[in-house]
LOPA-828803 format. One record per residue: residue in one letter; x, y, z of N, C-alpha, C in turn; residue number from 1. Coordinates in nm, 2 decimals. Layout:
% residues N
TIGU   r   n.east   n.north     n.up   ca.east   ca.north    ca.up   c.east   c.north     c.up     k
TIGU   A        X         Y        Z         X          Y        Z        X         Y        Z   NUM
...
//
This chain:
% residues 90
TIGU   r   n.east   n.north     n.up   ca.east   ca.north    ca.up   c.east   c.north     c.up     k
TIGU   M     0.08     -0.12     0.00      0.00       0.00     0.00     0.09      0.12     0.00     1
TIGU   K     0.05      0.22    -0.08      0.13       0.35    -0.09     0.10      0.44     0.03     2
TIGU   K     0.18      0.54     0.05      0.17       0.63     0.16     0.03      0.70     0.16     3
TIGU   C    -0.01      0.75     0.04     -0.13       0.82     0.03    -0.25      0.73     0.08     4
TIGU   D    -0.24      0.60     0.03     -0.34       0.50     0.07    -0.35      0.49     0.22     5
TIGU   L    -0.24      0.48     0.28     -0.23       0.46     0.43    -0.29      0.58     0.50     6
TIGU   K    -0.25      0.70     0.45     -0.30       0.83     0.51    -0.45      0.84     0.49     7
TIGU   L    -0.50      0.81     0.37     -0.64       0.82     0.35    -0.72      0.72     0.43     8
TIGU   K    -0.67      0.60     0.43     -0.74       0.49     0.51    -0.74      0.53     0.66     9
TIGU   E    -0.63      0.58     0.71     -0.63       0.62     0.85    -0.73      0.74     0.88    10
TIGU   L    -0.73      0.84     0.79     -0.82       0.95     0.80    -0.97      0.90     0.80    11
TIGU   I    -1.00      0.82     0.71     -1.14       0.77     0.71    -1.17      0.69     0.83    12
TIGU   E    -1.08      0.59     0.87     -1.12       0.50     0.98    -1.11      0.57     1.12    13
TIGU   R    -1.02      0.67     1.13     -1.01       0.73     1.27    -1.08      0.86     1.29    14
TIGU   T    -1.12      0.93     1.18     -1.19       1.05     1.19    -1.32      1.05     1.13    15
TIGU   V    -1.33      1.02     1.00     -1.46       1.04     0.92    -1.56      0.94     0.97    16
TIGU   M    -1.53      0.81     0.98     -1.63       0.71     1.02    -1.68      0.74     1.16    17
TIGU   P    -1.59      0.76     1.26     -1.64       0.79     1.39    -1.73      0.92     1.40    18
TIGU   D    -1.70      1.02     1.32     -1.78       1.14     1.31    -1.92      1.11     1.26    19
TIGU   I    -1.93      1.02     1.15     -2.05       0.98     1.10    -2.14      0.91     1.20    20
TIGU   E    -2.07      0.81     1.27     -2.14       0.73     1.37    -2.19      0.82     1.49    21
TIGU   D    -2.10      0.92     1.53     -2.14       1.01     1.63    -2.27      1.09     1.59    22
TIGU   R    -2.27      1.14     1.47     -2.38       1.22     1.42    -2.51      1.14     1.42    23
TIGU   L    -2.50      1.02     1.37     -2.61       0.93     1.37    -2.66      0.90     1.51    24
TIGU   D    -2.57      0.88     1.60     -2.61       0.86     1.74    -2.69      0.99     1.80    25
TIGU   E    -2.64      1.11     1.76     -2.70       1.23     1.80    -2.85      1.24     1.75    26
TIGU   I    -2.86      1.21     1.62     -2.99       1.21     1.56    -3.09      1.11     1.63    27
TIGU   F    -3.04      0.99     1.65     -3.13       0.89     1.71    -3.16      0.93     1.85    28
TIGU   A    -3.07      0.99     1.92     -3.10       1.04     2.06    -3.21      1.14     2.06    29
TIGU   D    -3.20      1.23     1.96     -3.30       1.34     1.95    -3.44      1.28     1.92    30
TIGU   I    -3.43      1.18     1.83     -3.56       1.11     1.79    -3.62      1.04     1.91    31
TIGU   A    -3.53      0.98     1.99     -3.58       0.90     2.11    -3.64      1.00     2.21    32
TIGU   K    -3.59      1.12     2.22     -3.64       1.22     2.31    -3.78      1.26     2.27    33
TIGU   S    -3.79      1.29     2.14     -3.92       1.34     2.09    -4.02      1.23     2.05    34
TIGU   K    -3.97      1.11     2.05     -4.05       0.99     2.01    -4.10      0.99     1.87    35
TIGU   K    -4.05      1.09     1.79     -4.09       1.09     1.65    -3.98      1.16     1.57    36
TIGU   A    -3.95      1.10     1.45     -3.85       1.16     1.36    -3.91      1.26     1.27    37
TIGU   T    -3.84      1.37     1.25     -3.89       1.47     1.15    -3.84      1.43     1.01    38
TIGU   D    -3.90      1.50     0.91     -3.85       1.47     0.78    -3.71      1.51     0.76    39
TIGU   E    -3.66      1.61     0.83     -3.52       1.66     0.82    -3.43      1.55     0.88    40
TIGU   Q    -3.47      1.50     0.99     -3.39       1.39     1.06    -3.39      1.27     0.97    41
TIGU   N    -3.50      1.23     0.91     -3.50       1.11     0.82    -3.41      1.13     0.71    42
TIGU   E    -3.41      1.25     0.65     -3.32       1.28     0.54    -3.18      1.28     0.58    43
TIGU   E    -3.15      1.34     0.69     -3.01       1.34     0.74    -2.96      1.20     0.77    44
TIGU   I    -3.04      1.11     0.82     -3.01       0.97     0.85    -2.97      0.91     0.71    45
TIGU   K    -3.06      0.93     0.62     -3.03       0.87     0.48    -2.90      0.92     0.43    46
TIGU   E    -2.87      1.05     0.44     -2.75       1.11     0.39    -2.63      1.05     0.46    47
TIGU   M    -2.64      1.03     0.59     -2.53       0.98     0.67    -2.50      0.83     0.63    48
TIGU   H    -2.61      0.76     0.61     -2.59       0.62     0.56    -2.52      0.61     0.43    49
TIGU   E    -2.57      0.70     0.34     -2.51       0.70     0.20    -2.36      0.74     0.21    50
TIGU   M    -2.33      0.84     0.29     -2.19       0.88     0.31    -2.10      0.77     0.37    51
TIGU   R    -2.16      0.70     0.47     -2.08       0.59     0.53    -2.06      0.48     0.42    52
TIGU   D    -2.16      0.45     0.34     -2.14       0.35     0.23    -2.03      0.40     0.13    53
TIGU   E    -2.03      0.52     0.10     -1.93       0.58     0.01    -1.79      0.56     0.06    54
TIGU   F    -1.78      0.59     0.19     -1.64       0.58     0.25    -1.60      0.43     0.27    55
TIGU   N    -1.70      0.35     0.29     -1.67       0.20     0.30    -1.62      0.15     0.16    56
TIGU   E    -1.68      0.21     0.05     -1.64       0.17    -0.08    -1.49      0.22    -0.11    57
TIGU   I    -1.46      0.34    -0.06     -1.32       0.39    -0.07    -1.23      0.30     0.00    58
TIGU   L    -1.27      0.26     0.12     -1.18       0.17     0.20    -1.16      0.04     0.12    59
TIGU   K    -1.26     -0.01     0.06     -1.25      -0.14    -0.02    -1.16     -0.12    -0.14    60
TIGU   D    -1.17      0.00    -0.20     -1.08       0.03    -0.32    -0.93      0.04    -0.27    61
TIGU   I    -0.91      0.09    -0.15     -0.78       0.10    -0.10    -0.72     -0.04    -0.07    62
TIGU   E    -0.81     -0.12    -0.01     -0.76      -0.26     0.02    -0.74     -0.34    -0.10    63
TIGU   N    -0.82     -0.32    -0.21     -0.80      -0.39    -0.33    -0.70     -0.32    -0.43    64
TIGU   R    -0.64     -0.22    -0.38     -0.54      -0.14    -0.46    -0.59     -0.09    -0.59    65
TIGU   E    -0.72     -0.04    -0.59     -0.78       0.00    -0.71    -0.79      0.16    -0.71    66
TIGU   L    -0.71      0.22    -0.62     -0.72       0.37    -0.61    -0.58      0.42    -0.66    67
TIGU   D    -0.58      0.50    -0.77     -0.45       0.55    -0.82    -0.41      0.67    -0.73    68
TIGU   K    -0.28      0.70    -0.75     -0.22       0.81    -0.67    -0.29      0.94    -0.67    69
TIGU   E    -0.33      0.98    -0.80     -0.40       1.11    -0.82    -0.54      1.11    -0.75    70
TIGU   E    -0.61      1.00    -0.76     -0.75       1.00    -0.70    -0.73      0.99    -0.55    71
TIGU   C    -0.64      0.92    -0.50     -0.61       0.92    -0.36    -0.58      1.06    -0.30    72
TIGU   A    -0.50      1.13    -0.37     -0.46       1.27    -0.32    -0.58      1.36    -0.33    73
TIGU   E    -0.66      1.35    -0.43     -0.78       1.43    -0.44    -0.88      1.40    -0.33    74
TIGU   L    -0.90      1.27    -0.31     -1.00       1.23    -0.20    -0.95      1.28    -0.07    75
TIGU   Y    -0.82      1.27    -0.04     -0.76       1.31     0.09    -0.78      1.46     0.11    76
TIGU   E    -0.75      1.54     0.00     -0.77       1.68     0.01    -0.92      1.72     0.03    77
TIGU   E    -1.01      1.66    -0.04     -1.15       1.68    -0.03    -1.20      1.65     0.12    78
TIGU   I    -1.15      1.54     0.17     -1.20       1.51     0.31    -1.14      1.61     0.41    79
TIGU   I    -1.01      1.65     0.39     -0.95       1.75     0.48    -1.03      1.88     0.47    80
TIGU   D    -1.07      1.92     0.35     -1.15       2.04     0.33    -1.28      2.03     0.40    81
TIGU   M    -1.34      1.91     0.38     -1.48       1.89     0.44    -1.47      1.90     0.60    82
TIGU   I    -1.36      1.84     0.65     -1.34       1.84     0.80    -1.32      1.99     0.84    83
TIGU   N    -1.24      2.06     0.77     -1.21       2.20     0.81    -1.33      2.28     0.80    84
TIGU   D    -1.41      2.26     0.69     -1.54       2.34     0.68    -1.63      2.31     0.79    85
TIGU   S    -1.64      2.19     0.83     -1.74       2.15     0.94    -1.69      2.21     1.07    86
TIGU   E    -1.56      2.21     1.09     -1.51       2.27     1.22    -1.53      2.42     1.22    87
TIGU   E    -1.52      2.49     1.11     -1.55       2.63     1.10    -1.70      2.66     1.14    88
TIGU   E    -1.79      2.57     1.10     -1.93       2.59     1.12    -1.96      2.58     1.27    89
TIGU   D    -1.88      2.50     1.35     -1.91       2.48     1.49    -1.87      2.59     1.57    90
//
């Protein structure tokens, strides 16, 4: 596995996936409190599941060595930008 692959895999496994799971937990906790899910919550759950599936696919591509160096670098930068943007919003 190349360096970029390792960095991308680590970023996804240690940062992105836990963040997605944490957000899903927050949504489900809110739903449990109100005993009903809003349309917005249902939509966000769907988006979080889709995002998690996409990142799992990237991890599979890394494991199967199907990710070229350029694509790896682009994905890494996009994820870093996404994390930075979300931190700025908080």
